N, C-alpha and C positions, 0 to 999 in steps of 0.2 A: 641278541637282538632289540631285545625290550630295552636294554639296560642304553644303547643310542639312542633309542626314541628318546625316552625318557629324559635323561640326560640333554638333548639338546629342545625340549619342551620346556624343562625349569630353568636350565643355564641363559638361554638364547632367547626360546619364542615369548615366554610370560614378560621377561623383564622389557621385551623391545616395545610387544602393543601394550603392555602397561603403562609405558610413557609417550612415545613417538605416535601408539597408535588409540591418545585418548587424548582428548581434547578439553584444556584445561581451561579454557573459556566459558564452554558451554558446559562441561559437565558430561560428557558424550563422547561415542564412542565412532573413531571413524570409519571410512565403507575401505579404506584400502591403505596401501602403503607401500611405496617405490622411494627407492633412495634421492635425495635431489629437489623432489616431487612435492606439492602444498594439496593437500585434498581438504583443509578446512573448511573451505566454501560448498562443497558437495552438498547435495541434500540426503537423506538418510532414510531406508530402510524397517520401517518395526523389524523384521527380521535379523537386524545385524544388530542391534542394539540389544534384543532380547538372548540372540544365542552369545554374545561378549559378556551378558550380565550369567546365562549358566558357565561360559568358559571360566571364569574368575569367581564363580563358586564351587569351581570342584582344584581350583589350586592349590589349597591348603591342603586337601587331602592325598595329592599327587606331588606334593612335596614342595613347595614354593614358599619361600616363606617371605614373601614381598606385603602391603597392605592393600588385599585382595578386597575387604571388606568395604574400604572407602569406596574402591571400584563400583562393586557390587549394588552399593549403598547410591553414588552416583547416578548409576545408567538406571536403575528403580526409578530413580526420581524423576531423571530427566524426560524415560519413556510415557511414565502415568502423568507426570503434568501435561506434554506434548501431543503425545498419539490420541488418549482417548475421545472417543466418539458420544454426543450426545444419550444413542439408544445403549452405551455402556460396552462396544466395542470398538475394536482400536485400528485409525487412521494407517495406511500404509507407506507413507513417506511424508516426512517435515523435512524445513530447512532447520540450517544448525542454530537457529535463535529459534527455535518450534513453529513457525508458520507449516500451516499445513499447505504439502506441496499435492499430495493425491488423498482424496477424501473417502476413496472405496475401506471396505471391510471386506477381507478376503479371508476365509479361512483358515490357510495356511498360517498368516499371522497370529490368528487367535491362539493356532497351539503353541507356539513357540512363546506367547504371551506367558498361558500355563505354564509351558515347562521351567520359562523363566524364574515366578513366583514357587514354583515348588523346589528347583535346586537352590535356589539361594535361601531356605531354611537350611540347608546342610551346611552352610559357613556361618550364617547369623542366628542357630539354632530356633527352635518352634516363636511364630512369629502372629499372633490373633491378626495382627492388618494383615501379614500375606492369606491367610487361610480365608479372611473376610474377602479379600479379591478375588483370588482364587475359584470360590466359590460364588460367587458374584458375575466374576468371566463366563464360567460356565454356564451358570442360569441365563447368563444375555446368547451364550451361543446356542440355548438350547429354546431359546425362543425366537431368534432371528433366522438361524441357518437349519435346523433340525426338519429333517424333511418324516414327513409321514410314512409308516412303513418303514424307518430306519434309515440311518444317512446325514450325511448334512451336504446343504447347499456349498459351489463353491464359494460363494461368496456377494454381496449386497454392492452396486446393483447387479454385476454378472454372476447368475446364480445357476448356470449350466457353462457347457459342459461339466458333466459329474465328474470329479477328478480323483483316483486313487492316492496321489502323492501328499494330500491335504491331511487325507482321514488316518496315513503313516504317522503324521508327527502327532493327531491328535491323539492316535494310540497312544506314540512313547508319553507324551503327556500326563496322558490317565495314568498309566502305570509312572512314572514319576510321585503321583501325586498319591498312590497307592504307597507308598516307601514314606509317607510324611503326614500322612491324616487318616482317622479312622470311617472318617465318612465314607460308607457303601456307594454312595453315588457315582465316584471317580471308578471303581470295581465294576461297577454299572457299566458304564462308560466304556472301559476295553474291552468288555466282553462282546457289546455292541459293537463294536468298529470290528474287532476277531472274528465274528459271527459273519459280518459283510463283506469280509475281506475271502475269507473261507468260499462263500456262497458264492462271490459274486465276481471279484477282482483276479480269481485265480481260474485260466480255463481250463477246461476239467480234461482237454484232449491234449494239450500238454502239458498241464501243471504249470506252466509260467504264468505270471500276472501282469495284467493290463494297466496302463495308466488313465483311455477316457472312453467314456461311460455317457447312454441317453439317458433317458429320464426314469428309466425303467430298469438302469446299472446294466443294461445291451451292451456290451463292446462294441464299439464304434470302429470302421474300417483303418485300415492301415495308412489308407489316404488323409485321413482324419490328422490335422498338425497337432503335434503332442505325441500322436498311437505311435507306442514303440513297446519291445521288451528288453525295459534295462536292466543289462548285468547288475547294476550299483543297485536296485530298487528288491533285485530278484533276493539278493545277500540282507539288504537294511530291512525287509520284511520277513527272512527267516531268523536274524539275532530276535527282534520282536515277539514271535511266534515261541521260540523258544523262552525266550521273559516272558510270556503269560504262561504258559506250560510245558515242559520240556518233557515231561513224562513220557516214557516209551509208551509207543501205541497211539498216544495221544492224535487228533488231527491236525492239531500245532504241529507237534514234531513230525509228522509226517509231510506235511506242508515244508515246514522248514527244509527237512531234507532234500526234498524233490528240489527246492526254487536254490538253496545252496549246490546240488546238482548241474541244473541250469545256468547256472551264473559260472562257474568254475568251470566246466568242461565244454560250453560254448559262447564264453566271452570273455574271456582272458585269453590275452595274443600276448604272446614275446613276453610274459610275468605281469603285464598290465592288462587290467580288467577295461573293457572298452565301453564308450557307453552306451549303443542301443543294435538290436538285434531286433530283425523281421519276426511276423508270427513265427515262420519257418524255423526259426532259430538259426539263420544265415545272419550273417554281419550286414550291417541296417547302415551303420558309423563307427568303423574302425578308431575314429580319435578319442582320446580320453580326457578325462577331469581325474581331479587328486582326489574329490570325495569318494569316489566307487573304491579304491585301494582300501580307505578306513573300513568302508561297511561288508568287504571283501575282507577284511581283516577282524573285526568283532566275530561275521559268523565264525570261521571257520576256529577260530581259538574257543568261541563257547560248545561249539560241536566237538571241537578235542576234548576239552573240559568233562564234556559230559558223555563220551566214549571210551574215549584212551586211543583210539583210534589212530596209528601216524597219519592217515590220507589227509586228515583236516589238520595237521600237527605241519605237515610238508605243507599242506596251503594256506597255512595264517605264517608260516616262515617265508615264503615266495611272495604273500601278501604284504608283512613286513620291510621286504627287502625293496617291491614295487614302492610301497608309501615313502621308503627314506631318497628313492629316486627322483622325488619331487622335493622332497624338503631338504638337499644337495644340495643349496644353493648359492650363489655368493655373497650374498648379503647375509647376515645375521639375524636369526630368528626370521626369515623369511622364506616362499616355497614359489615352488608355478605350479598355474592352477591348471595349466592346459599341456597336453600334445597334441601337435594336428596329425593329419593325418598319414603326412610324410613321416609320423613318428619324431619328430623335431619341438623342444619345448618353449611354447609360446614364450618371451620377454616382453612381461607386462607387469601391472602393479600387482602385488598378493592380494585379495582380497580377503576382509575380514569374517566372511563366511564361510570360509572352513577352517577355521579355529575350533570348531564346535566339535566337525566330523574327526578331525585332526588328537583331540582331544579324548572326545570319544572311544575312539581307537586305541590307543596308547592305553587309555583308564582296563577296558576290558580283555583285552590283552595281555597286562597284567594279575586281573582277577583271577583270568583265565588258568595262567599257569602258577599261581596259587590252589586252585583247585585240583591241577591236575593230577591223577591216580599217579 
């Protein structure tokens, strides 16, 4: 199954998104693709530009022989020229010509900017300029968004409610920086977010991780917009906890195994990871997005490699098969992003934002198979 996924990625997806998915006039990435449609005039989110930098930073490592360097350098150039705010954080949305369309700075986007700057060095090699940009952005995040007592505001100007999701991606970015930079501040950032998650994001009664919190990191009621137990995030946090410290008996290992079990036992229906559960772990939203399939695959494969337990490998195979259903699209290199409540794929343009998830899952699956006992 890994071979099929990797072949699709190298032979179909990378070439299509490197050509049709790249704006050669403005030297930036398109938001989405559909045959016969022109999305060149659409405004572009910061998170898409940075995720596509990540995607092509990993291309050579995964076996694609196209010109990833040019795409990464162009994407980083467009992003740093047009999204940077006077305070050192990044805007959330700009037009194709670089005109700002949304001046807000949200923590989620800052996290992906850090991830792009770290991952680019896997392709471009050690780069003092990228190291400096990463350290500067980390400093600005600490100055403008860090909360007294730990954790981060959600953005500027909307600082609350507090959200676990952008912390998850900041955690991911900090771990990526630990691989390319010896600065201990990156490990300190990862440790802070990991500790915050273990103390506050996870309900001690159920072991499930929630989404929305008040000023004191108390979980807000289920009636709060955005509050849910998302199977995809149970898997994604499980994978990150295992990246932080997979040692048997560690707090992160225990939390990861519990989060995985919640996602697998309550959030997978008909072989597909669904969108959301209620606090009591009953189904809240039976529809499904592509990205939770990738996070299920990452977590299952990593647990399989760590433990050798057949149940995790069985889950990994099931997740890979579930992911393939979304990728088995009628158009080369594209994907379905949603299954509706009736179990049917939604026919719509393929969003570029999903590519980051797909690539990380295929890479993690391959690495786990190599490490398997």
